[in-house]
N, C-alpha and C positions, 0 to 999 in steps of 0.2 A: 376598495375604493380606496384612492388617494386624497385626501385633503390636505390643503394648503394652506396654512393659517401665518397673517401676517400680523404681527403687534408692533403697531409703531409708536416712539415715543417722539419728543421734542427734538431730541438731538441723536435719535437712534433708530434702527430697525431690526427687530427679533423675528425670527421668522422659523418654522417646523414644518415635516412633511410627515402625516400619520396615514398608515394604512390601516381603514376600519374594515372589520367585518361584524356580524352579529356576534361572533364568537368571542371579540375582544371586547365588547363594549362593557359586559356584567365584570369583567376580570381586572386587576390591578393596571393601572395607567401603564400603558406600552413605552417602552424607548422611542422616540421619533427615527425614523428611516433616515433623516438629514437636519441639519440644525444650521442655521446662520446667522448671523449678528452682523450688523453695521454701525460702527461708531463713527459719527461726524464732529465729534469733540478734538478730536488729536490735533488737528491744524486747521487753520480756516482755508476753505475750499478744496479740503482733501477728505478721504474719510480710509477707513482700516476694515475690511472685510476678513471675518472669521467663519469658516464653514468647517463643520464636524461630520462624519459619513464614515462608516464602515470601520469605526475604531480610529480613523486618523482625524488630525485637524490640520488645515491649511489656512494660510491668510495672505491675504492680497492687498495692496495698495490701490485705493481709488483716485486716481490723479485728478479727478473733476468733482467739485462740489456738486453736479447735476445730481440730485435724489432720482430721478425718475430713470436715468441711466445706471445708476447705483444697483438701484434694485433688480434693472434687466440683467448686470453684470451679475448678480446674485443667483438668479434665476436660470443663469448659464451653467452656473456648477452642479445643478441636479442632472443635468445630461453631457455634461463636459469632464474630463481629464479624471483625475483618481476618487473624485468626489461624488461621481455620477450615481446615482442610484434610479434615473429612469431612462428609458429606451427615448423617448419623445416627450415634451411638455403635454403634447394632449395627453397623454396619461391620467395628468389631473383632472378627478372628478368635479371638484369645485374648490375656491378660494373663500377663506374666511377672514374677516378681519375685526380686531378688537377695535370698536369706538368709544371714546371717553363720553363724549356727550350725546346724548340722543334726545334732550330736553323731555319735555312729559308727551311726546308724538309717540315713542315707542317703548311697549312694555314687554317686547319680548324679540328675538331676531328676526331679523328679514331679509329676501332676498335685496339686493341693491340694484335700483332702478333711477333715472335720471333724477325721479321726485327724490328717491331717497337722499342723491348725493346733495340735492337742491337744500334739502333741509341740514344736513351736516355741515355745508357751508355757511347756512343763514345761523347755525349755532356758533360759530368761530368766535364771534365777541365773547362766549362763556368759557370755552376754552381754546384759548388763542395758541396754544404751545403744541396743543396736541392735534386737533380736527385738522388743520392743514394736511399734516402729515399724513393722516387716513386718507384723505382724498389723493395724495399724491401716488400712496401706494395703489389706490382703485386704479388709479389712469395708466398707472405702471404696468399693472396686471392687464388691462385692456389692450395695451400696445404690443403685449408680448404673448399671451395667450388669446388674443381674439375674445371669443362669444362666451369664452369659459364662463360657467355661474358664479358669481361674487356673491358673499352675504355677511352681514354686518351683525357682530353682538356688542350689544351696548351696555358701558359701565352703567348707566344710570337705569337701565331697565330691571333689574331686580328690586330698586327701592320706590319703585311706583305704586307699590302696595300701601306706601305709607299714608295714614289717615290725615285728612285734613289739618286737624288738630297740631297734627306734628309737622305736617309739610309744607304749611303757609306762615309766615313771619308777621307779625304784628304791624303793620303798614296799611297805608293806606289802601282800599280795595282795588283803585284803579292800576296800582303796581303788579298786584298778584295777578290782576288780568292781563297781565302782559309778560306774563312769565318769571315775576319776581318771588322764587320759592324755593324751598330744599327737592335739590334732585338726588343726591349721595352720588358715591363714585366707590369704586373698588367693588362693583357689584359681582360681576363674574367672578373674583377669588370669593366674594361672601357667599354667594349662591353654591359655589363647589365646595366650600368647607362645610357649610351646614347639610348638604346630601352627604358629604363621605362621612359627616360625626354620625348621623343615622346608620348608615352602614355599619361603621366600626362598633358602634353601640347594639347594632342587631335590634334597632326600635324604627317603627315607622318616624319618618321626622315630623308629621303631624302630631305626633303626642310630646315632642320637645319643647321646651323653652330652652333657648340657647342665644349667647350673645357670642359673635365670632369677631375675634380682634385681629384685623390685618395691619400689619406694625411693620412696616419699613421706614424710610426714607420719608415716603408719605405715609399718611396711616388714618384707619378709621375704623370705629366700629358699628356692629349691626345688630339690633334685635329681632329674633325671629323666632316667630310663634307660628302653629299651624302651618309650616312650610312657606309663611310670609312675612317679608321685613315688614315691622312697624314702625321702627325710628332707626336712625343714623347719624353719624357726627359731623360729617362734611354735609355741605349743604349748596347754596346756590353756586359755588364753586369748589375746588377741593381744598381752599384756603382754611375754611371752618373747622371748629373742632379741636383735636388733640394738638397738643406741642409737638412738631415735627423735626426734622431734620434741619433745616434752613425756613420753614414757615412757622410763622408764628402760632396759628390756629388761632381760636377766639378770643378776641379781645376787645373792652371797651370802644364802639366806634365812634366816641367821643375823641378818642386818642387822634384818629384821623384829621377831624375837621381842627383840633387844635395844632397839628403839625402842618396845615396847611394855613393856616392864619399866622401863626407866630413863627414858624421854622421855615416857610414859604415855599413846602412841598408841592411836586405837581403829580399830577395822577400817575405818570411813568414811574416818579419817584417812589411813591408809596406802593405801587405794587411791586417792584424791585425789593424795596424795605421788608416787606411781608411776606415775600413769597421765597427770597433769596438771602437775607441777612441775617435771618430771625432764628426764634429756634432755639435749636444745641447750638448752632453756630452763633447766632448772635449773643446768647447767655453767655456761653463757656468763652468766647473769643478763639476758640481752638479749631473745631471741626463741625461739618454738619453727621460725621460718621460717629455714631453712639459709642462703637467701639473706641475709639479714639477718646473720646469724652470719659468714658469709665476707667481707661487707662490712666487718666491724668487726675480724676477723682482718688483712684488707688494709690496716687504718689502724693495725694496731699492738696492739690489745687482747688483752692477754695470757690473761685468761679466754675469749674467744672462739677465740684459737689452742689452746687446752688443748681447747676441747669440741670443735674441727673434729678434733685428734688422733686424739682419744679414739673419735669416730665412725668415724673411717677404720682406726684399728685394730683396733675391733671388729667394723668389717665383712671387714676383711681375714682376721679369726680365725675366723669364721662361713664364708667362702667357702671358706676351707682345711679346712673341716669338712666341707661339701657334697662337696668335690672327693674328699676321701678315702673318704666313703661310694659315691661312683661309681666309684671306682680309677681315675680318669683325668678328662679333660676334653678336649672337643673345640670346644665353642660356649659362648660365656658371652653373657647377654642382660642388658640393663638398659632397665627400663621405669618407668611412673608418673612424678610429676613430678621430684623429682631425678633419676630415672635416666636419663629422657629428656633433660635440660635441664644438667645440671651436669657439663660437661667435665672441670672440676677434679677434683670426687671421684670420676670414671671413671679419670682419668691416675691419681691418689693409688692408688687400689685396686688398680689393674691393673700397677702399678711393681713390686710383690712377688712378682708370679707369672713375672717374667721366665725364671726358670729351668725354667718350661714352655714356652718359646720362645712366649711369648705379648708380642707386640708391636702397639700402637696405630699405626694412621695418622694423628699427631698433627694435622694441617689436617682430617681429616674427622672426627676426634673434638672438636675446636674448632666445628664447623660444627653439630654436633648434629641429622644427617640423621635422618630418621625411616623406620622399617622398612630400614634399607641396613646393611651392613658399615662398621665403624669402626675393623677390624684391618687392619693392613700385609698386602701380599700373601705376604712371606715366615712372618708368622706361623703356626706349627703350631696356636695356638686360634684358632677364628672368635668375633670379639666384633661384636655387634648391638645398635643401638639400633630397640625395636620400641614403636610406639606403640600402649598398650594400650587396647582396643576392649571392655570389660565388656558394653557394654548390646546391642552387635550379637551378644556371643558369647552372653548370654541370648536375645535373638531366636533365634538359630538354634539353640538348646536347643529351644524350640517349637517351630519349623519341623520338628527329627528327632521330638520327641513326637507332634506332629500325624501327620506321615507313618507313625508306628508304630500310629496309631490312626487309620484313614480314618474311622469312623465318628462322630468328632470334629470333624471339618473343617468349613467352611460355607463 
């Protein structure tokens, strides 16, 4: 069974093709048959398509800024040239889309219908950089593949089990009824990592109290118990919570009122300030990339040092909040770019939780091994690095949907 996955960002399109079978699902994550990535940031009105298949990587210039046309060109590489892995596009059984915002409507993956697309469109104000790109991808698939089944996997779905006390904001109830609440994001990654943690530890997921830490340029934590999410750090939008690469994370909301009244900021300027000019970039004045800021810290740059100290402090604070929600902790999971690769950040964050009996194996932590324990044998809290595989998780969601509706399988 061939399942194509589209993972659209605000300025990119990542795609993978997997060949699934009953034998492949319990095993380690397989390599995709084909991978493609479109970067629309290289030059205005243009894009770069990179395709990897059969051990070879090729690059194509997309002369037009037409994103639907770009996806169509990308799909052609599945059946044309050196990258061809299919005899015809009709061999694709289903197409899965990662969708950032599904609101409170969706608690699980669903087949895409006109009604589902209308809901995703209605939620564009809550994810203006992503939901439009998801809809473009769906339209492109319809044009290229006709009636092939498409399904949506929502980043917000995993967090719909968060109880009202954690999900709702202390605002007038009329706003809550209009949908102003905590939604949470990175849910596909958090769910996958929680499931993988249970597999690696050889324990039922329902027996574990975990905090999964998805730490990349965007970052969030999730508290998971009994296999369900009980709390998370991102909220109404992906801006809330941890200090991130260029996002501020949580701040006093009165700062925004002050900036509007005293500095004349507009809503668009505030959005740009908080999402694109803050975080590590804003404090260090150097970069949103933690690696660059850590290098500057090592060289003695005082603002880089402050940025890293703030980053770690806020990480520890929110991790403490997640542990309090769980009433304890037996497993801590690090994933995504920073979480998987920065031994220094893992070390600094974990130092302050020694009172829980948490001890890292220093040598293992330095090596950053994927899908392995990095806690010391005597540690009362297991610490894992897990390589997040969102695309594979989406593909397996499609498999499960197809199994629940055999009439759709081809």
